[in-house]
Every structure is written in structure tokens, then in C-alpha cells.
C-alpha positions as CSV (number, residue, x, y, z in Angstrom):
1,M,-18.7,-27.1,62.8
2,Q,-22.1,-28.0,64.8
3,P,-25.0,-25.8,63.4
4,I,-26.7,-23.1,65.9
5,L,-30.7,-24.7,65.5
6,L,-32.6,-21.7,64.9
7,S,-36.5,-21.5,64.1
8,S,-38.0,-22.0,60.8
9,E,-38.8,-18.2,60.8
10,E,-35.8,-17.2,61.6
11,V,-34.1,-19.4,59.0
12,G,-36.8,-18.0,56.4
13,R,-36.1,-14.3,57.7
14,R,-32.1,-14.7,57.2
15,A,-32.5,-16.3,53.5
16,R,-35.0,-13.2,52.4
17,E,-32.2,-10.9,53.8
18,I,-29.4,-12.5,51.9
19,Y,-31.7,-13.0,48.9
20,E,-32.6,-9.4,49.0
21,N,-29.5,-7.6,50.1
22,S,-26.6,-10.2,47.7
23,I,-28.0,-12.5,45.4
24,R,-31.2,-11.1,43.6
25,Q,-29.6,-8.6,41.2
26,Q,-27.1,-11.6,40.5
27,V,-30.0,-14.1,39.8
28,E,-33.3,-12.6,38.7
29,R,-32.7,-12.8,35.1
30,E,-35.3,-14.0,32.3
31,E,-33.4,-17.5,31.9
32,N,-33.9,-17.9,35.8
33,I,-37.2,-17.3,36.2
34,G,-39.4,-20.1,37.9
35,K,-35.8,-21.7,39.4
36,M,-35.3,-22.2,42.8
37,V,-31.8,-20.4,44.3
38,I,-30.9,-22.5,47.5
39,I,-29.4,-20.4,50.2
40,D,-27.1,-21.6,52.8
41,I,-28.3,-19.1,55.7
42,E,-24.8,-19.1,57.5
43,T,-22.2,-18.7,54.6
44,G,-24.3,-16.8,52.3
45,E,-23.4,-19.4,49.2
46,Y,-26.1,-19.9,47.0
47,A,-27.0,-22.4,44.1
48,V,-29.8,-22.5,41.0
49,D,-31.4,-25.1,39.5
50,K,-34.9,-26.4,38.6
51,I,-36.3,-27.6,41.3
52,G,-33.6,-27.0,44.0
53,I,-32.3,-30.7,44.5
54,E,-29.3,-30.6,42.7
55,S,-28.4,-27.4,44.6
56,A,-29.1,-28.5,48.1
57,K,-27.0,-31.4,47.1
58,Y,-24.0,-29.6,46.1
59,L,-23.9,-27.0,49.2
60,R,-24.8,-30.0,51.5
61,K,-21.4,-31.7,50.0
62,K,-19.5,-28.5,50.7
63,H,-21.3,-28.0,54.3
64,P,-22.8,-31.0,55.3
65,F,-24.5,-29.0,58.5
66,A,-25.9,-26.1,56.2
67,Q,-29.1,-24.3,56.9
68,L,-30.9,-24.3,53.8
69,F,-33.5,-22.2,52.6
70,G,-35.3,-22.2,49.0
71,I,-36.6,-19.5,47.1
72,R,-38.2,-19.6,43.5
73,I,-36.5,-17.0,41.6
74,G,-39.3,-13.8,40.6
75,Y,-42.3,-15.4,42.5
76,K,-43.7,-14.7,45.6
77,V,-43.9,-18.3,47.3
78,A,-41.7,-21.2,46.1
79,V,-44.9,-23.8,45.6
80,S,-48.5,-23.6,45.3
81,F,-51.0,-26.0,46.6
82,S,-53.6,-24.2,44.2
83,G,-51.7,-24.5,41.0
84,E,-51.5,-20.7,40.7
85,M,-48.2,-18.7,41.8
86,E,-48.2,-15.0,42.1
87,R,-45.1,-13.5,40.3
88,D,-43.1,-11.1,42.0
89,Y,-42.1,-7.6,39.9
90,R,-40.1,-6.0,41.9
């Protein structure tokens, strides 16, 4: 299946919407804080691992043209160049 090309902003918007509406309640547990959740924005499938690489490989194996987006569980950003990341306590 040929993917629909979306802007990076639209991919991020869709991923955050999926995360908030159906994934957050399932993954945001103490043992997952700081891990990455990788989301296939077309299917809503997701996978969790420490840095996201294995999750991305797993999802790409299922859907080679998947548009993936990563979110760090429990944080407002996925990475920080200053070394500090602000927690998200919603």
C-alpha cells in the first residue's frame, strides 16, 4: 500500500491525538516512564521499548511504508540537547 505523504507537523499532530485518545492510559505506568512509544499513525498500532529502535523495526516489519512517530512516555519532549527534560504530570 502506497503511503499518503504528510508534513512532519501533520504526522506529529495525528500521533499525539492517537496517544492522548487511546494509548496514554495503557502505557503511562511507572515501569514505562522514560521509555519511547512508537506509533504508526495510519493503523494506530504502537510498540514500547527503551529507546524506540526495536519498536520502529517491529512496526516497519509489519508495514514497510508506515509513518511512525515517537513519544517519550511521561515527558513533554522526546529528546533534549540541554540534558534536562520536563516531566508531563497529566
